[in-house]
Structure formats: C-alpha cells, structure tokens
N, C-alpha and C positions, 0 to 999 in steps of 0.2 A: 392186496386186493380187498381183503377184510376189513382192513383199517380204513381205507377209503369209501367202503359202503356204509361202512359205520360212521365217518365223517360226515358224510352225504346226510344220513339218515337224522343226524343231529341237528345238522343245519335247517333241514326240513322241518322236523320238530320245532324247533326255534321260531322259524319263520310263521308256521300255522298257528304259533301262540301269540305272536304279535298280530296277525292278520285278526284273530279272534278277538283281542284286546281292544284294535282299534274299532271293528265292527260294534263290539258292545258298547264304548263310549259312544260311537255316533247314535247308537240307538237310544240311550240314555239322555243324550242330548236333545234327540228329536223330541222324545218323550216329555221333557222337560217344557219345550216349546209348545207343544200342543196339549200340555194340561194332562199326560198321562203317566207322569212318573211318579216315583214313590213321596213319601212323606218329607223327604230332604229333598227334593227335586225343585228348581225354579223355573216356575212358569213365566215363561216371555210371551207376550203379547203384541203383535204388531199392529199397529193402526196409521192407516193412510189418509191423507185429505190434501185439498187442492190449495187451502188458505196459507198465508204467509204467518210467520212467527209473531207478528204485531196484532195478529186480529183477537178480539176477545173471546171467540169461539175456541181459538188455538189454545188461549189462556185458561178455558173451562176446561180442556183436554188434560193440559199439563196439569192442573189441580187434581183431576179424576186419577191421573197415574201417580202423583204423590200420595194421595190419600188411598190407593189400593196398595202402595208400597207399604205405608205405613199399617193399614189395618190387618195384612197379611204376614205383617214380621218379616216384609223383605223376600218372602216366598212367592210373589206375583210381581211380574214388572210390566208396564205397558211402554212400548217403545214406540215413538210418534214419528211418522214421516211426514213432512208438511210439503208445501209448494208443488204438489202434484209428481212428487220423485217417484211415487210406484204407479202412476198413470192418472187418467182423467176420472170424474166420479163413475160413469157406467161402468168404466175398465175395472177399476178397483172392487166395485160391487162384484162383478162376475168373478174377480180372482176370490172373493169373500165366499161366494157361491160353493166355489170348487174347494173350498177347504185351504188355499194358498194363503190367504191373509185372514188375519183373527178378527178384525176391527174397521171400521171405515165411518168416517163423518162425511154425510152426504146431505145435500138439501131434499126435502121431500120430494120437490119437482122432479129430481133426476131419477127419484123410485117408481115413477109412474111404469115406465117399461118392465118393472117388476112386480109392482103390486098395483093394479089400476085404481085402488080405490084411493090412493095417494094424490090424485088429479084435483080432489075435491078442493084442496089447499090452494088451488090457482084461481079458484073463483074470486071475482072481483069484489070488495067489500063485504066480505062473508062474514067477519066479527065486528060485534058492535064496539066493543073497546077490549083494552088489556086484560080485564076482569075476565069478561068473555072468551076471550083466547085461551087463556090458562085454564079457566074451568073445563073448556073442553079437551084440551092436551091432559090433563090430569084426571079427567074424569073417564066415564066407559069408553067412550067413543075413540078417546087417545088411546087405551090400552088397547080395544080391537084392532086400532091400526098398526101400532107396534107387534101385535100376533100376528097379522095378516100375511106378512111373508115367510112363515115357517113352512109352507108347502114349497114353496122353491129356495128354500135352505138361508132365509135370512132371519135371524132373531133380533127384533127391535129392542134398543135397550133402554134410550132415553131422548126428550127432545130438547135441545137448545135454544135459546131465543135469537133469530135472525131478524126481527124488525118489520118493518115494512118496506117494500120496494115503491121506489117513486123514480121518475125519468130524469135524466141528465143527458143534456145534449150539448152540440158545438155551436151551433150558428143562432139559435133563439131558445127562450123558454117554452114549455109547454104549459100556457096557461089555461088551456080548455082543448075538449077532446079533439077538436078539429087540426090543431097544432100537429097531430101525429100523423095526418094524413100524408101518404107518399113518403114519410121517413123510415129509411133503415134501421130499425131498432133491433140492438142485440138482446137475445131472448136467451133463458135457460133453454136446455135440451129438454125440452117438454111439450107435448101437444098443447095442452090448456094453455100455457105462457103463450105461445105461438097464435093460438086462436083469440087470445085476448089482443093482441096487436092488431090482428086482422079485422077485428071487429069494430078497431078505429081507424080502420081503412089504414093503417101503417103496412111496413113490409117486413115481417118477422124475420130475424137472421141469427139462427142459433150458433155461436161459436165459443170455443173452450174459454173458461175464465182466464188461463194463463197466456191465451193469445189477444185478450181483448184491447189491450193498451195499443198493441201494435195495430189493431183493427182501426181503432179511433185515430190516431195519430195518422194514417195513412188513408182516412176517409173511407174505409170501407164499408164503415155504418156512420149514420148521422149522431147516433147516441145509444142509450143503453138506460137501463133500469136497476137500480140495487137500492141495500140500506145505507146511511150514511158511514158506519164503519168500514165498510166495504169500499165504499167509494174513496174513502181517504186512504186505507190502507193500500189500494190497489195502484194508487197515485193517478187514478181516471181524471181526478180535479185538475191536473197540468194540462190537459187537453179539452175537457168538456167543462165550459166555465158557466154553465145553466144547470141549476138543481131544482127541480119543480117538486115540492111536497105532496104531491096528489095521493100518495100511499094507497096505491091501488090493490095488492094485494100482501098479504102477510102468510108466508110460508114458513115453516119451522126447518131449522136444520135437526139432523138426528144423528145418534150414534148408534150402528147398528152392529151386530156380532155374526160370525160364520155359523150358524146351526151344527154344522159338523163339528167344530173345536169347541162350541158350548156344551154338547152333550157329552164332551171328553173331559169336562170339567166336575170335580166331586161337587156335591151339594153345597159343601161349606166355601169352596173356591166362587160358587156361583152367586152364594149370597154376600160374600166381599166385593165380587164387581158391581153386584147391583147397589150396595150400600155406597161405594166410591162413586158410582154415576148420580145416584141421586145426590149426595153432597157437592157435587160438580155442578148440578143444574141450579142449585140456591145461589152458588159462588158466581156461575155464569149470568143470572139474570140480572144480579145486583151490578155486576160489572158491566153488562151491556148497555143498562141505563146509562150508567157514567161516561161510558166511550162514546156512545150516541150523541149527548149533549156535548163533549169534547170534539168530537168528530166534525159537527157543524160549526162550532166556533174556528176549528183550524180551516176549514176548507174557505169560508168566509175570511180568514185572515191572507189566505192564499189568492185570493183575488176572484172566488167563486160567489156569483149571485144567487142566493136561495131564496125561494118565491114559496109562499102556500097558498095556492089557488083553491077556489070553492070546489070541493068535492062534488056536489050536487049535479053539476051536469057530466061529470065521469062516472057517477052511478048510475044515471039514466042510460048514459051512451054503451055501456057494458052490460046492461040489464040482459040484450039478447042471449048472451051466453047461459044465462039461467033456463030461459026459454027451451034451448035445445036440449036441455038434459032433463026436462021434464019425464018423469015417469021412468027414468033410467035408475039404476042403482047410484050413480053419482048425485042425481036429484034428489032422490030420497036421503042420502047422506048428508047433502047440505041442509034438508028441512030438519033433519033431526038435529044438527048442530045449531040451526037458528032458535031451535026451541029450548037450548040449553040457558039456564038463568044465569 
C-alpha cells in the first residue's frame, strides 16, 4: 500500500513539473510576441491589411519588415497578413485597439470612425501638388494626426503614398461632374467619401475592397474610384474600361500600432521600429511613383481608355463640401493645411 501511494505521489510530482514547464514556455512565448520578454526573446509583431502582395504598399511593408529584422539583429520580426486574412480595415483596427493585433495598414479614410480629424483627407482638391502633400504629412499637422489616436489605443507610425483617387466606370467615362449623377459609385467606408459622391448627385455605395470585383462584375455598382496601382492589382480594369483621372482626393495610407503593445516595447525596440518605418516610407514613395506610371501603361494595354478631364469643373462642383465644414474643427484643419507652403 505504501509503495502504491509513493508511486502515485511520484507520478503527480512529475506531471506537475511538466505542466509547470509547459506553462512557463507558453508565458515566455507570449511575452516574446508582445515585446515583454528578456534580452534574448524574439518579438513577433503581426501586421494585417487588405491589399494583395503585388501592391506597392505591401512592398513597403515588406521592406519595413526586412529592415526591422536587420536593425534589431533578428530580435524583432513583423509577420504580414495581406488580402484581408485578419478582417476588413475597421475590423483589424478594432483588434489593434484591443491589443489582439500589433500593426495594421489602413487608409486614413477608414480611420474617421476612430479619429474624426482624419476626415480632412477626404476633402476634394485639398493639396496643391505633391510637395504640398508631403510637407503637410511630414510636418506638424501630419505628426498631430498620427498622435491623435492615442486616447483610443492607436499609435500612428507612418504614412505611405497611395496617390490620387479617380473614377473608373463600366458604361462610359466621367469627363465632367454631371456624369456621376445617378451612378452607383463604390466608396470607402467613410462619411466624407460618401458625401463627396452625394455632392455630385451620385449614389455612394460603400463596399469592402475584397468584394468590389464581384460587385462590379454583377453590376451592383456602376463604378468606383481609386489610384492606378490599386486599379491594376485588383483587376478591376477587366470590368471597368473607362478610367478618368480627375484626381479628386489624395488620401494617405497609414501604418498604425496598438498603443497597448507599443507601450510594452522597450525604448530601444520602439526606436528600431520607428527607424524601419521611416526607411520604408522613402522606399515606398519612390516605388509608388514607378508603379503608378507602370499601372497606367498596363491598363491601357489591357483595353482601358484613360482620360484626363479638366479638373476645374470638378473643383467647383465639390466646393460645397468645404462650405458645410466652415467653423468646424475639420474646416479649421483644412485651412491650416492650405496655409502650409
């Protein structure tokens, strides 16, 4: 009887030791993933976004991941999940707020529901030219907007170029504002983006990016609006053969970080992430310029007619959007942006 009791006790002690070891390993892995491990722990940061792997913005994130691995001596890793694998933009931002996801690439337009000031980017013809655009993003206003998400658990990391948004349609080109009247146009899930289409008497139809090809194919919408690389990589040019470069808005993409996870990183780790992000912005801006030119050439070769309408009538037709924001925080922010040299 004593031998049996001793045997049971020994088995119990071994089982307990094994469970303790497993729990310890699990905790160590958890800490490494969240940035809370020791000096030898590898910090793994998961990054979700909705674009495909051929997109130049995805290439920018890959470059950031490569640079972070190199700068940190392999102690930090970014794992990228493209094609909406982890959810839509709003869904991934919500995961990020909860600390369930470290990083997200999102359009500034999709951030409106979390950081209302981001709506300013949806105002049409806000930027005079490329230099004005980047002077704003790299200056005080851009930094303010990156920091504005902190109260809701969002740490803004950097901006990526996503060009100008223009109309592409199935039945005919948008050569003047009146051509949008009555048309069902897919928009971003953004109040400002929908208001812009409504101002042109169109029917704004927010549809998730991953569902848009089918929506065009099945004529759920008559057209959409986006930049040339996205028009190409999405293969929307297979359905919409008219691309009118009215360039009504220029809304940046953003890489954002979970504030909860950011705060767990050491000062050194944060500095490494910031350096990798800054270097990736330089790389992505150059790549964007090249890919925009290539995209226009490729869609034309595929049978798309590219138009360059006079922007003057579009500027005049969308001016009421500014009027409705007069005296509001968005209106004042727009005034500050226009004053930037």
